[in-house]
C-alpha positions as CSV (number, residue, x, y, z in Angstrom):
1,V,0.4,-0.4,-0.1
2,A,2.7,2.4,1.1
3,C,4.6,1.7,-2.4
4,G,1.8,2.2,-4.2
5,I,1.1,5.5,-2.4
6,L,4.3,7.6,-3.1
7,A,4.7,5.7,-6.4
8,R,1.1,8.0,-6.9
9,S,2.6,10.5,-5.3
10,L,5.9,11.1,-6.9
11,A,4.5,10.7,-10.3
12,G,1.6,13.2,-9.3
13,R,5.1,15.9,-8.6
14,M,6.4,15.2,-11.5
15,R,3.1,16.2,-13.0
16,Q,2.3,12.8,-15.3
17,T,-0.8,12.0,-16.7
18,G,-2.7,8.0,-15.2
19,E,-1.2,8.7,-11.7
20,E,-3.5,5.1,-10.7
21,R,-0.8,3.2,-12.5
22,Y,1.5,4.3,-10.8
23,F,-0.1,3.0,-7.7
24,V,-1.2,0.2,-8.8
25,A,1.9,-0.6,-10.0
26,G,3.2,-0.1,-6.8
27,M,0.9,-2.2,-5.1
28,L,1.3,-5.0,-7.1
29,H,5.3,-4.5,-7.6
30,D,5.9,-7.4,-4.6
31,I,3.2,-9.8,-6.8
32,G,6.2,-12.3,-7.7
33,R,7.2,-12.5,-4.2
34,L,3.7,-13.2,-2.4
35,I,3.8,-15.7,-5.3
36,M,7.2,-17.4,-4.1
37,F,6.0,-17.4,-0.9
38,R,2.2,-19.3,-1.7
39,N,3.8,-21.7,-3.1
40,H,7.2,-22.4,-1.6
41,P,7.2,-21.3,1.4
42,A,10.3,-23.2,2.7
43,L,12.6,-21.5,-0.1
44,S,11.3,-17.9,0.1
45,R,12.1,-18.1,3.8
46,E,15.4,-19.3,2.7
47,A,15.9,-16.5,0.8
48,L,14.6,-14.0,3.5
49,A,17.5,-16.4,6.3
50,T,20.2,-15.9,3.2
51,A,19.5,-12.2,3.3
52,A,20.2,-12.2,6.7
53,E,23.2,-14.2,7.2
54,K,25.4,-12.3,4.2
55,N,23.4,-8.9,5.2
56,I,22.5,-8.6,0.9
57,P,19.4,-7.2,-0.4
58,V,16.8,-9.9,-0.5
59,T,16.9,-9.9,-4.4
60,E,20.7,-11.3,-4.5
61,A,19.6,-13.9,-1.8
62,E,16.7,-14.9,-4.4
63,K,19.6,-14.8,-7.4
64,E,21.1,-17.5,-4.7
65,V,17.9,-19.3,-4.2
66,W,15.7,-19.4,-6.5
67,G,18.4,-18.4,-9.9
68,F,16.0,-15.0,-10.4
69,T,14.1,-12.5,-9.0
70,H,10.9,-12.7,-7.3
71,A,10.9,-8.8,-10.1
72,T,11.6,-11.4,-13.1
73,L,9.0,-13.4,-11.6
74,A,6.6,-10.9,-11.7
75,G,7.1,-9.4,-15.0
76,A,6.8,-12.9,-16.6
77,L,3.0,-13.7,-15.0
78,L,1.8,-10.4,-15.6
79,K,2.9,-10.6,-19.4
80,D,1.6,-14.6,-19.0
81,W,-1.2,-12.8,-17.7
82,K,-2.0,-9.9,-20.3
83,F,-1.6,-7.1,-18.3
84,P,-1.0,-3.5,-20.3
85,V,3.6,-3.8,-21.0
86,T,4.2,-0.5,-18.6
87,L,2.7,-2.3,-15.9
88,E,4.8,-5.2,-16.6
89,N,7.8,-2.8,-17.3
90,A,6.9,-1.4,-14.5
91,I,7.3,-4.3,-12.2
92,R,9.8,-6.4,-13.4
93,H,12.9,-3.5,-13.7
94,H,11.8,-2.3,-11.0
95,H,15.0,-3.2,-8.4
96,G,17.1,-2.2,-11.8
97,P,14.9,0.6,-13.9
98,L,17.8,1.7,-15.9
99,S,18.0,-2.3,-17.5
100,S,15.1,-1.0,-19.1
101,R,14.0,0.5,-22.5
102,T,11.6,2.5,-21.0
103,A,13.0,3.6,-17.5
104,L,11.0,6.4,-16.0
105,E,7.8,4.0,-15.1
106,P,10.1,1.5,-13.2
107,A,12.3,4.3,-11.8
108,V,9.3,5.3,-10.3
109,V,7.8,2.3,-8.0
110,H,12.3,1.6,-7.1
111,V,11.9,5.2,-5.8
112,A,8.5,4.5,-4.2
113,D,9.6,1.2,-2.8
114,V,12.6,2.5,-1.3
115,A,11.6,5.0,0.2
116,A,8.7,2.7,1.9
117,H,11.3,0.4,3.4
118,A,13.3,3.4,4.6
119,L,10.6,4.5,5.6
120,S,9.7,1.5,7.7
121,I,6.0,1.3,6.6
122,G,5.1,-1.8,5.7
123,S,7.0,-5.2,5.0
124,S,8.1,-7.5,2.7
125,G,10.3,-9.5,4.9
126,A,13.8,-7.5,4.3
127,R,15.7,-5.9,6.2
128,L,17.9,-4.1,4.5
129,V,16.8,-1.0,2.8
130,P,17.1,-1.9,-1.0
131,P,19.8,0.1,-2.4
132,L,18.6,3.1,-4.2
133,I,19.9,3.8,-7.6
134,P,20.9,7.6,-7.7
135,E,20.1,7.6,-11.5
136,A,17.3,5.9,-11.1
137,W,16.3,9.3,-8.7
138,D,17.8,11.7,-11.3
139,L,15.3,10.5,-13.6
140,L,12.4,11.7,-11.9
141,G,13.3,15.2,-12.1
142,L,12.3,16.1,-8.3
143,S,14.2,18.1,-5.7
144,R,14.8,16.3,-2.1
145,S,12.8,18.7,-0.5
146,V,9.7,17.1,-1.8
147,L,10.5,13.7,0.7
148,P,9.3,15.0,4.3
149,A,6.3,16.6,2.3
150,L,5.6,12.6,1.1
151,A,6.2,11.0,4.1
152,S,3.7,13.0,5.8
153,Q,1.3,12.2,2.9
154,V,2.1,8.5,2.8
155,D,1.6,7.4,6.6
156,Q,-1.5,9.3,6.8
157,Q,-3.0,7.9,3.4
158,V,-1.7,4.1,4.6
159,D,-3.6,5.0,7.6
160,D,-6.9,5.9,6.1
161,I,-6.8,2.8,4.0
162,M,-5.6,0.1,6.3
163,R,-8.5,1.7,8.7
164,A,-10.9,1.1,5.5
165,F,-9.8,-2.5,5.7
166,S,-9.8,-3.3,9.1
167,V,-13.7,-2.4,9.2
């Protein structure tokens, strides 16, 4: 939820059209991890344990344990499920947006993901904040001064959404 809110807010600050697609990309960005845990919980726990033991990002541990990352799996699933290519791309490349031919949307999701981890809003099981790719931030064309306002905004919106779900 936090990643979706942050992605939408970043897109709004960038004056991107279709802010809601950024929200959806942020909401779905870790769907590959959910599929991994649902279908192979022991291997998923092994990846988290490997990341903790070696003090490495979960994506590196996933490559060791699975041979691929949750983002790669999610991209393949979204392609198979016939989701829009832009959404597939944003999710598949959110840990490496510069590897995408169209890097802006994955860069927004990447920055939103890192920010959500840094703000400790929600958890995907990762102990470390994923490393921010500076060039991804640069693609957004935003001043770092927007971050405090975004942090405040996301806190309130996450609380509102979570209250709506806990009724």
